PDB file with one MODEL, atoms N, CA, C and O in Angstrom:
MODEL        1
ATOM      1  N   MET A   1     -12.277 132.999  68.696  1.00  0.00           N
ATOM      2  CA  MET A   1     -12.777 134.349  68.800  1.00  0.00           C
ATOM      3  C   MET A   1     -13.925 134.371  69.818  1.00  0.00           C
ATOM      4  O   MET A   1     -14.823 133.531  69.760  1.00  0.00           O
ATOM      5  N   MET A   2     -13.896 135.332  70.747  1.00  0.00           N
ATOM      6  CA  MET A   2     -14.888 135.392  71.804  1.00  0.00           C
ATOM      7  C   MET A   2     -15.729 136.669  71.635  1.00  0.00           C
ATOM      8  O   MET A   2     -15.184 137.754  71.430  1.00  0.00           O
ATOM      9  N   TRP A   3     -17.044 136.530  71.722  1.00  0.00           N
ATOM     10  CA  TRP A   3     -17.938 137.674  71.471  1.00  0.00           C
ATOM     11  C   TRP A   3     -18.484 138.316  72.736  1.00  0.00           C
ATOM     12  O   TRP A   3     -19.125 139.360  72.617  1.00  0.00           O
ATOM     13  N   TYR A   4     -18.298 137.809  73.881  1.00  0.00           N
ATOM     14  CA  TYR A   4     -18.800 138.338  75.145  1.00  0.00           C
ATOM     15  C   TYR A   4     -20.316 138.483  75.141  1.00  0.00           C
ATOM     16  O   TYR A   4     -20.846 139.451  75.687  1.00  0.00           O
ATOM     17  N   GLY A   5     -20.997 137.564  74.551  1.00  0.00           N
ATOM     18  CA  GLY A   5     -22.445 137.667  74.438  1.00  0.00           C
ATOM     19  C   GLY A   5     -23.203 137.147  75.638  1.00  0.00           C
ATOM     20  O   GLY A   5     -24.366 137.504  75.826  1.00  0.00           O
ATOM     21  N   GLY A   6     -22.589 136.325  76.444  1.00  0.00           N
ATOM     22  CA  GLY A   6     -23.290 135.759  77.581  1.00  0.00           C
ATOM     23  C   GLY A   6     -23.090 136.602  78.829  1.00  0.00           C
ATOM     24  O   GLY A   6     -22.879 137.813  78.768  1.00  0.00           O
ATOM     25  N   PHE A   7     -23.164 135.919  79.958  1.00  0.00           N
ATOM     26  CA  PHE A   7     -22.954 136.610  81.216  1.00  0.00           C
ATOM     27  C   PHE A   7     -21.511 136.477  81.670  1.00  0.00           C
ATOM     28  O   PHE A   7     -21.217 136.495  82.866  1.00  0.00           O
ATOM     29  N   GLY A   8     -20.630 136.345  80.720  1.00  0.00           N
ATOM     30  CA  GLY A   8     -19.211 136.175  81.008  1.00  0.00           C
ATOM     31  C   GLY A   8     -18.586 137.490  81.442  1.00  0.00           C
ATOM     32  O   GLY A   8     -19.218 138.296  82.124  1.00  0.00           O
ATOM     33  N   GLU A   9     -17.373 137.692  81.053  1.00  0.00           N
ATOM     34  CA  GLU A   9     -16.568 138.810  81.520  1.00  0.00           C
ATOM     35  C   GLU A   9     -17.247 140.170  81.370  1.00  0.00           C
ATOM     36  O   GLU A   9     -17.335 140.920  82.342  1.00  0.00           O
ATOM     37  N   MET A  10     -17.725 140.498  80.180  1.00  0.00           N
ATOM     38  CA  MET A  10     -18.312 141.812  79.961  1.00  0.00           C
ATOM     39  C   MET A  10     -19.768 141.704  79.518  1.00  0.00           C
ATOM     40  O   MET A  10     -20.280 142.626  78.884  1.00  0.00           O
ATOM     41  N   GLY A  11     -20.422 140.643  79.824  1.00  0.00           N
ATOM     42  CA  GLY A  11     -21.780 140.411  79.349  1.00  0.00           C
ATOM     43  C   GLY A  11     -22.799 141.428  79.839  1.00  0.00           C
ATOM     44  O   GLY A  11     -23.662 141.836  79.062  1.00  0.00           O
ATOM     45  N   LEU A  12     -22.736 141.847  81.074  1.00  0.00           N
ATOM     46  CA  LEU A  12     -23.685 142.834  81.597  1.00  0.00           C
ATOM     47  C   LEU A  12     -23.176 144.255  81.484  1.00  0.00           C
ATOM     48  O   LEU A  12     -23.965 145.200  81.465  1.00  0.00           O
ATOM     49  N   PHE A  13     -21.873 144.414  81.408  1.00  0.00           N
ATOM     50  CA  PHE A  13     -21.291 145.750  81.376  1.00  0.00           C
ATOM     51  C   PHE A  13     -21.678 146.515  80.111  1.00  0.00           C
ATOM     52  O   PHE A  13     -22.012 147.698  80.184  1.00  0.00           O
ATOM     53  N   GLY A  14     -21.637 145.869  78.980  1.00  0.00           N
ATOM     54  CA  GLY A  14     -21.955 146.530  77.707  1.00  0.00           C
ATOM     55  C   GLY A  14     -23.389 147.046  77.653  1.00  0.00           C
ATOM     56  O   GLY A  14     -23.590 148.231  77.387  1.00  0.00           O
ATOM     57  N   PRO A  15     -24.395 146.203  77.896  1.00  0.00           N
ATOM     58  CA  PRO A  15     -25.779 146.681  77.863  1.00  0.00           C
ATOM     59  C   PRO A  15     -26.066 147.743  78.923  1.00  0.00           C
ATOM     60  O   PRO A  15     -26.844 148.666  78.683  1.00  0.00           O
ATOM     61  N   LEU A  16     -25.444 147.617  80.085  1.00  0.00           N
ATOM     62  CA  LEU A  16     -25.645 148.606  81.139  1.00  0.00           C
ATOM     63  C   LEU A  16     -25.081 149.965  80.724  1.00  0.00           C
ATOM     64  O   LEU A  16     -25.717 150.997  80.938  1.00  0.00           O
ATOM     65  N   MET A  17     -23.909 149.961  80.141  1.00  0.00           N
ATOM     66  CA  MET A  17     -23.314 151.212  79.672  1.00  0.00           C
ATOM     67  C   MET A  17     -24.133 151.820  78.536  1.00  0.00           C
ATOM     68  O   MET A  17     -24.269 153.041  78.462  1.00  0.00           O
ATOM     69  N   MET A  18     -24.674 150.993  77.660  1.00  0.00           N
ATOM     70  CA  MET A  18     -25.517 151.481  76.572  1.00  0.00           C
ATOM     71  C   MET A  18     -26.780 152.134  77.143  1.00  0.00           C
ATOM     72  O   MET A  18     -27.195 153.198  76.683  1.00  0.00           O
ATOM     73  N   LEU A  19     -27.381 151.499  78.137  1.00  0.00           N
ATOM     74  CA  LEU A  19     -28.572 152.049  78.779  1.00  0.00           C
ATOM     75  C   LEU A  19     -28.268 153.382  79.453  1.00  0.00           C
ATOM     76  O   LEU A  19     -29.036 154.334  79.316  1.00  0.00           O
ATOM     77  N   LEU A  20     -27.164 153.458  80.175  1.00  0.00           N
ATOM     78  CA  LEU A  20     -26.774 154.713  80.819  1.00  0.00           C
ATOM     79  C   LEU A  20     -26.478 155.805  79.798  1.00  0.00           C
ATOM     80  O   LEU A  20     -26.849 156.962  79.996  1.00  0.00           O
ATOM     81  N   PHE A  21     -25.812 155.442  78.711  1.00  0.00           N
ATOM     82  CA  PHE A  21     -25.488 156.412  77.677  1.00  0.00           C
ATOM     83  C   PHE A  21     -26.751 157.001  77.051  1.00  0.00           C
ATOM     84  O   PHE A  21     -26.896 158.222  76.985  1.00  0.00           O
ATOM     85  N   TRP A  22     -27.670 156.139  76.590  1.00  0.00           N
ATOM     86  CA  TRP A  22     -28.879 156.636  75.941  1.00  0.00           C
ATOM     87  C   TRP A  22     -29.813 157.336  76.928  1.00  0.00           C
ATOM     88  O   TRP A  22     -30.498 158.290  76.559  1.00  0.00           O
ATOM     89  N   GLY A  23     -29.844 156.875  78.165  1.00  0.00           N
ATOM     90  CA  GLY A  23     -30.627 157.565  79.184  1.00  0.00           C
ATOM     91  C   GLY A  23     -30.106 158.977  79.418  1.00  0.00           C
ATOM     92  O   GLY A  23     -30.882 159.923  79.556  1.00  0.00           O
ATOM     93  N   GLY A  24     -28.779 159.108  79.462  1.00  0.00           N
ATOM     94  CA  GLY A  24     -28.169 160.433  79.620  1.00  0.00           C
ATOM     95  C   GLY A  24     -28.459 161.343  78.440  1.00  0.00           C
ATOM     96  O   GLY A  24     -28.729 162.530  78.621  1.00  0.00           O
ATOM     97  N   ILE A  25     -28.403 160.795  77.234  1.00  0.00           N
ATOM     98  CA  ILE A  25     -28.705 161.589  76.034  1.00  0.00           C
ATOM     99  C   ILE A  25     -30.152 162.070  76.069  1.00  0.00           C
ATOM    100  O   ILE A  25     -30.424 163.230  75.757  1.00  0.00           O
ATOM    101  N   ILE A  26     -31.072 161.206  76.439  1.00  0.00           N
ATOM    102  CA  ILE A  26     -32.489 161.572  76.497  1.00  0.00           C
ATOM    103  C   ILE A  26     -32.724 162.635  77.559  1.00  0.00           C
ATOM    104  O   ILE A  26     -33.433 163.610  77.310  1.00  0.00           O
ATOM    105  N   LEU A  27     -32.137 162.460  78.739  1.00  0.00           N
ATOM    106  CA  LEU A  27     -32.304 163.457  79.807  1.00  0.00           C
ATOM    107  C   LEU A  27     -31.697 164.802  79.413  1.00  0.00           C
ATOM    108  O   LEU A  27     -32.293 165.847  79.671  1.00  0.00           O
ATOM    109  N   LEU A  28     -30.535 164.785  78.802  1.00  0.00           N
ATOM    110  CA  LEU A  28     -29.895 166.022  78.366  1.00  0.00           C
ATOM    111  C   LEU A  28     -30.740 166.729  77.308  1.00  0.00           C
ATOM    112  O   LEU A  28     -30.873 167.953  77.344  1.00  0.00           O
ATOM    113  N   THR A  29     -31.302 165.990  76.386  1.00  0.00           N
ATOM    114  CA  THR A  29     -32.160 166.569  75.351  1.00  0.00           C
ATOM    115  C   THR A  29     -33.424 167.174  75.955  1.00  0.00           C
ATOM    116  O   THR A  29     -33.831 168.270  75.569  1.00  0.00           O
ATOM    117  N   ALA A  30     -34.040 166.477  76.891  1.00  0.00           N
ATOM    118  CA  ALA A  30     -35.246 167.000  77.545  1.00  0.00           C
ATOM    119  C   ALA A  30     -34.935 168.262  78.329  1.00  0.00           C
ATOM    120  O   ALA A  30     -35.701 169.224  78.289  1.00  0.00           O
ATOM    121  N   TRP A  31     -33.822 168.265  79.040  1.00  0.00           N
ATOM    122  CA  TRP A  31     -33.433 169.448  79.809  1.00  0.00           C
ATOM    123  C   TRP A  31     -33.168 170.636  78.885  1.00  0.00           C
ATOM    124  O   TRP A  31     -33.616 171.748  79.166  1.00  0.00           O
ATOM    125  N   ALA A  32     -32.445 170.412  77.787  1.00  0.00           N
ATOM    126  CA  ALA A  32     -32.141 171.488  76.842  1.00  0.00           C
ATOM    127  C   ALA A  32     -33.410 172.028  76.200  1.00  0.00           C
ATOM    128  O   ALA A  32     -33.554 173.238  76.024  1.00  0.00           O
ATOM    129  N   PHE A  33     -34.323 171.142  75.854  1.00  0.00           N
ATOM    130  CA  PHE A  33     -35.575 171.585  75.240  1.00  0.00           C
ATOM    131  C   PHE A  33     -36.361 172.470  76.199  1.00  0.00           C
ATOM    132  O   PHE A  33     -36.880 173.512  75.798  1.00  0.00           O
ATOM    133  N   LYS A  34     -36.449 172.068  77.449  1.00  0.00           N
ATOM    134  CA  LYS A  34     -37.181 172.857  78.440  1.00  0.00           C
ATOM    135  C   LYS A  34     -36.492 174.186  78.708  1.00  0.00           C
ATOM    136  O   LYS A  34     -37.151 175.217  78.838  1.00  0.00           O
ATOM    137  N   ALA A  35     -35.170 174.162  78.789  1.00  0.00           N
ATOM    138  CA  ALA A  35     -34.422 175.378  79.101  1.00  0.00           C
ATOM    139  C   ALA A  35     -34.509 176.405  77.975  1.00  0.00           C
ATOM    140  O   ALA A  35     -34.596 177.604  78.240  1.00  0.00           O
ATOM    141  N   PHE A  36     -34.488 175.956  76.735  1.00  0.00           N
ATOM    142  CA  PHE A  36     -34.459 176.882  75.621  1.00  0.00           C
ATOM    143  C   PHE A  36     -35.816 177.152  74.987  1.00  0.00           C
ATOM    144  O   PHE A  36     -35.908 177.963  74.066  1.00  0.00           O
ATOM    145  N   SER A  37     -36.860 176.500  75.451  1.00  0.00           N
ATOM    146  CA  SER A  37     -38.180 176.725  74.863  1.00  0.00           C
ATOM    147  C   SER A  37     -39.028 177.658  75.700  1.00  0.00           C
ATOM    148  O   SER A  37     -40.226 177.785  75.450  1.00  0.00           O
ATOM    149  N   GLY A  38     -38.447 178.305  76.671  1.00  0.00           N
ATOM    150  CA  GLY A  38     -39.214 179.237  77.497  1.00  0.00           C
ATOM    151  C   GLY A  38     -40.096 178.520  78.488  1.00  0.00           C
ATOM    152  O   GLY A  38     -41.164 179.030  78.826  1.00  0.00           O
ATOM    153  N   GLY A  39     -39.704 177.377  78.961  1.00  0.00           N
ATOM    154  CA  GLY A  39     -40.508 176.611  79.893  1.00  0.00           C
ATOM    155  C   GLY A  39     -40.376 177.080  81.328  1.00  0.00           C
ATOM    156  O   GLY A  39     -40.461 176.280  82.261  1.00  0.00           O
ATOM    157  N   ARG A  40     -40.172 178.355  81.503  1.00  0.00           N
ATOM    158  CA  ARG A  40     -40.038 178.893  82.851  1.00  0.00           C
ATOM    159  C   ARG A  40     -41.418 179.108  83.449  1.00  0.00           C
ATOM    160  O   ARG A  40     -42.384 179.365  82.730  1.00  0.00           O
ATOM    161  N   ASN A  41     -41.503 179.001  84.753  1.00  0.00           N
ATOM    162  CA  ASN A  41     -42.773 179.198  85.442  1.00  0.00           C
ATOM    163  C   ASN A  41     -42.987 180.684  85.699  1.00  0.00           C
ATOM    164  O   ASN A  41     -42.492 181.238  86.680  1.00  0.00           O
ATOM    165  N   VAL A  42     -43.727 181.311  84.806  1.00  0.00           N
ATOM    166  CA  VAL A  42     -44.020 182.730  84.928  1.00  0.00           C
ATOM    167  C   VAL A  42     -45.444 182.865  85.457  1.00  0.00           C
ATOM    168  O   VAL A  42     -46.386 182.366  84.841  1.00  0.00           O
ATOM    169  N   PRO A  43     -45.605 183.537  86.595  1.00  0.00           N
ATOM    170  CA  PRO A  43     -46.963 183.689  87.115  1.00  0.00           C
ATOM    171  C   PRO A  43     -47.811 184.532  86.169  1.00  0.00           C
ATOM    172  O   PRO A  43     -47.375 185.572  85.676  1.00  0.00           O
ATOM    173  N   ARG A  44     -49.013 184.068  85.934  1.00  0.00           N
ATOM    174  CA  ARG A  44     -49.924 184.791  85.046  1.00  0.00           C
ATOM    175  C   ARG A  44     -50.798 185.725  85.848  1.00  0.00           C
ATOM    176  O   ARG A  44     -51.205 185.409  86.966  1.00  0.00           O
ATOM    177  N   GLU A  45     -51.083 186.871  85.277  1.00  0.00           N
ATOM    178  CA  GLU A  45     -51.959 187.832  85.931  1.00  0.00           C
ATOM    179  C   GLU A  45     -53.404 187.379  85.802  1.00  0.00           C
ATOM    180  O   GLU A  45     -53.808 186.843  84.770  1.00  0.00           O
ATOM    181  N   ARG A  46     -54.160 187.595  86.833  1.00  0.00           N
ATOM    182  CA  ARG A  46     -55.592 187.327  86.775  1.00  0.00           C
ATOM    183  C   ARG A  46     -56.262 188.476  86.041  1.00  0.00           C
ATOM    184  O   ARG A  46     -55.738 189.590  86.003  1.00  0.00           O
ATOM    185  N   ALA A  47     -57.415 188.203  85.462  1.00  0.00           N
ATOM    186  CA  ALA A  47     -58.139 189.224  84.690  1.00  0.00           C
ATOM    187  C   ALA A  47     -58.490 190.420  85.562  1.00  0.00           C
ATOM    188  O   ALA A  47     -58.405 191.563  85.113  1.00  0.00           O
ATOM    189  N   GLU A  48     -58.881 190.166  86.799  1.00  0.00           N
ATOM    190  CA  GLU A  48     -59.256 191.274  87.687  1.00  0.00           C
ATOM    191  C   GLU A  48     -58.042 192.146  88.021  1.00  0.00           C
ATOM    192  O   GLU A  48     -58.173 193.362  88.156  1.00  0.00           O
ATOM    193  N   ASP A  49     -56.880 191.541  88.154  1.00  0.00           N
ATOM    194  CA  ASP A  49     -55.655 192.308  88.411  1.00  0.00           C
ATOM    195  C   ASP A  49     -55.316 193.197  87.221  1.00  0.00           C
ATOM    196  O   ASP A  49     -54.868 194.331  87.391  1.00  0.00           O
ATOM    197  N   ILE A  50     -55.531 192.682  86.026  1.00  0.00           N
ATOM    198  CA  ILE A  50     -55.280 193.482  84.815  1.00  0.00           C
ATOM    199  C   ILE A  50     -56.237 194.667  84.769  1.00  0.00           C
ATOM    200  O   ILE A  50     -55.840 195.787  84.445  1.00  0.00           O
ATOM    201  N   LEU A  51     -57.503 194.408  85.097  1.00  0.00           N
ATOM    202  CA  LEU A  51     -58.473 195.509  85.117  1.00  0.00           C
ATOM    203  C   LEU A  51     -58.083 196.574  86.133  1.00  0.00           C
ATOM    204  O   LEU A  51     -58.166 197.768  85.847  1.00  0.00           O
ATOM    205  N   LYS A  52     -57.659 196.145  87.319  1.00  0.00           N
ATOM    206  CA  LYS A  52     -57.244 197.102  88.346  1.00  0.00           C
ATOM    207  C   LYS A  52     -56.053 197.929  87.877  1.00  0.00           C
ATOM    208  O   LYS A  52     -56.010 199.140  88.096  1.00  0.00           O
ATOM    209  N   ARG A  53     -55.095 197.284  87.239  1.00  0.00           N
ATOM    210  CA  ARG A  53     -53.929 198.005  86.733  1.00  0.00           C
ATOM    211  C   ARG A  53     -54.326 199.008  85.656  1.00  0.00           C
ATOM    212  O   ARG A  53     -53.822 200.130  85.631  1.00  0.00           O
ATOM    213  N   ARG A  54     -55.230 198.602  84.769  1.00  0.00           N
ATOM    214  CA  ARG A  54     -55.679 199.507  83.701  1.00  0.00           C
ATOM    215  C   ARG A  54     -56.482 200.671  84.255  1.00  0.00           C
ATOM    216  O   ARG A  54     -56.398 201.782  83.731  1.00  0.00           O
ATOM    217  N   LEU A  55     -57.267 200.434  85.315  1.00  0.00           N
ATOM    218  CA  LEU A  55     -58.009 201.519  85.957  1.00  0.00           C
ATOM    219  C   LEU A  55     -57.040 202.494  86.604  1.00  0.00           C
ATOM    220  O   LEU A  55     -57.204 203.709  86.487  1.00  0.00           O
ATOM    221  N   ALA A  56     -56.030 201.965  87.287  1.00  0.00           N
ATOM    222  CA  ALA A  56     -55.055 202.814  87.969  1.00  0.00           C
ATOM    223  C   ALA A  56     -54.230 203.645  86.987  1.00  0.00           C
ATOM    224  O   ALA A  56     -53.841 204.770  87.302  1.00  0.00           O
ATOM    225  N   SER A  57     -53.964 203.103  85.810  1.00  0.00           N
ATOM    226  CA  SER A  57     -53.156 203.843  84.834  1.00  0.00           C
ATOM    227  C   SER A  57     -53.984 204.802  83.992  1.00  0.00           C
ATOM    228  O   SER A  57     -53.434 205.572  83.204  1.00  0.00           O
ATOM    229  N   GLY A  58     -55.299 204.761  84.154  1.00  0.00           N
ATOM    230  CA  GLY A  58     -56.160 205.688  83.418  1.00  0.00           C
ATOM    231  C   GLY A  58     -56.633 205.159  82.079  1.00  0.00           C
ATOM    232  O   GLY A  58     -57.247 205.905  81.317  1.00  0.00           O
ATOM    233  N   GLU A  59     -56.372 203.913  81.768  1.00  0.00           N
ATOM    234  CA  GLU A  59     -56.836 203.333  80.509  1.00  0.00           C
ATOM    235  C   GLU A  59     -58.339 203.096  80.518  1.00  0.00           C
ATOM    236  O   GLU A  59     -58.982 203.124  79.469  1.00  0.00           O
ATOM    237  N   LEU A  60     -58.899 202.860  81.703  1.00  0.00           N
ATOM    238  CA  LEU A  60     -60.330 202.606  81.846  1.00  0.00           C
ATOM    239  C   LEU A  60     -60.952 203.648  82.769  1.00  0.00           C
ATOM    240  O   LEU A  60     -60.313 204.140  83.699  1.00  0.00           O
ATOM    241  N   THR A  61     -62.207 203.969  82.491  1.00  0.00           N
ATOM    242  CA  THR A  61     -62.960 204.798  83.430  1.00  0.00           C
ATOM    243  C   THR A  61     -63.545 203.881  84.494  1.00  0.00           C
ATOM    244  O   THR A  61     -63.504 202.657  84.369  1.00  0.00           O
ATOM    245  N   GLN A  62     -64.088 204.488  85.540  1.00  0.00           N
ATOM    246  CA  GLN A  62     -64.680 203.693  86.614  1.00  0.00           C
ATOM    247  C   GLN A  62     -65.857 202.869  86.085  1.00  0.00           C
ATOM    248  O   GLN A  62     -66.028 201.712  86.470  1.00  0.00           O
ATOM    249  N   ASP A  63     -66.661 203.460  85.208  1.00  0.00           N
ATOM    250  CA  ASP A  63     -67.803 202.738  84.636  1.00  0.00           C
ATOM    251  C   ASP A  63     -67.341 201.547  83.788  1.00  0.00           C
ATOM    252  O   ASP A  63     -67.913 200.462  83.881  1.00  0.00           O
ATOM    253  N   GLN A  64     -66.308 201.747  82.962  1.00  0.00           N
ATOM    254  CA  GLN A  64     -65.776 200.654  82.145  1.00  0.00           C
ATOM    255  C   GLN A  64     -65.208 199.543  83.031  1.00  0.00           C
ATOM    256  O   GLN A  64     -65.369 198.357  82.741  1.00  0.00           O
ATOM    257  N   TYR A  65     -64.541 199.949  84.117  1.00  0.00           N
ATOM    258  CA  TYR A  65     -63.986 198.971  85.046  1.00  0.00           C
ATOM    259  C   TYR A  65     -65.091 198.130  85.663  1.00  0.00           C
ATOM    260  O   TYR A  65     -64.999 196.902  85.682  1.00  0.00           O
ATOM    261  N   GLU A  66     -66.135 198.777  86.170  1.00  0.00           N
ATOM    262  CA  GLU A  66     -67.244 198.047  86.814  1.00  0.00           C
ATOM    263  C   GLU A  66     -67.929 197.117  85.821  1.00  0.00           C
ATOM    264  O   GLU A  66     -68.261 195.981  86.159  1.00  0.00           O
ATOM    265  N   GLN A  67     -68.138 197.593  84.608  1.00  0.00           N
ATOM    266  CA  GLN A  67     -68.796 196.781  83.585  1.00  0.00           C
ATOM    267  C   GLN A  67     -67.938 195.552  83.235  1.00  0.00           C
ATOM    268  O   GLN A  67     -68.458 194.443  83.114  1.00  0.00           O
ATOM    269  N   SER A  68     -66.661 195.752  83.079  1.00  0.00           N
ATOM    270  CA  SER A  68     -65.757 194.648  82.749  1.00  0.00           C
ATOM    271  C   SER A  68     -65.631 193.664  83.909  1.00  0.00           C
ATOM    272  O   SER A  68     -65.591 192.452  83.701  1.00  0.00           O
ATOM    273  N   ARG A  69     -65.571 194.191  85.125  1.00  0.00           N
ATOM    274  CA  ARG A  69     -65.449 193.327  86.295  1.00  0.00           C
ATOM    275  C   ARG A  69     -66.679 192.437  86.446  1.00  0.00           C
ATOM    276  O   ARG A  69     -66.562 191.254  86.768  1.00  0.00           O
ATOM    277  N   LYS A  70     -67.862 193.012  86.211  1.00  0.00           N
ATOM    278  CA  LYS A  70     -69.097 192.207  86.272  1.00  0.00           C
ATOM    279  C   LYS A  70     -69.109 191.144  85.178  1.00  0.00           C
ATOM    280  O   LYS A  70     -69.588 190.030  85.393  1.00  0.00           O
ATOM    281  N   ALA A  71     -68.587 191.488  84.015  1.00  0.00           N
ATOM    282  CA  ALA A  71     -68.587 190.534  82.892  1.00  0.00           C
ATOM    283  C   ALA A  71     -67.659 189.346  83.170  1.00  0.00           C
ATOM    284  O   ALA A  71     -67.990 188.212  82.822  1.00  0.00           O
ATOM    285  N   ILE A  72     -66.514 189.592  83.787  1.00  0.00           N
ATOM    286  CA  ILE A  72     -65.586 188.473  84.008  1.00  0.00           C
ATOM    287  C   ILE A  72     -65.999 187.625  85.220  1.00  0.00           C
ATOM    288  O   ILE A  72     -65.604 186.465  85.336  1.00  0.00           O
ATOM    289  N   GLN A  73     -66.788 188.209  86.111  1.00  0.00           N
ATOM    290  CA  GLN A  73     -67.231 187.432  87.271  1.00  0.00           C
ATOM    291  C   GLN A  73     -68.405 186.528  86.921  1.00  0.00           C
ATOM    292  O   GLN A  73     -68.717 185.594  87.661  1.00  0.00           O
ATOM    293  N   GLY A  74     -69.032 186.794  85.833  1.00  0.00           N
ATOM    294  CA  GLY A  74     -70.094 185.897  85.380  1.00  0.00           C
ATOM    295  C   GLY A  74     -71.400 186.447  85.643  1.00  0.00           C
ATOM    296  O   GLY A  74     -72.410 185.820  85.323  1.00  0.00           O
TER     297      GLY A  74
ENDMDL
END
């Protein structure tokens, strides 16, 4: 009975295939996790841009805008 444990006929083929198989499983899992967890690159609005939008829509008065802008600038 032959076990192919050395560097004989299939000695390197088995471990190499095992490595490729588990590497593929890990990569597929990482890709699926990123794809389904909302890992998309969504640009975030800056605080000053939000203030400008709120001023333009009438949510803030000019005085509230100036006060908030000074507060976020430090």
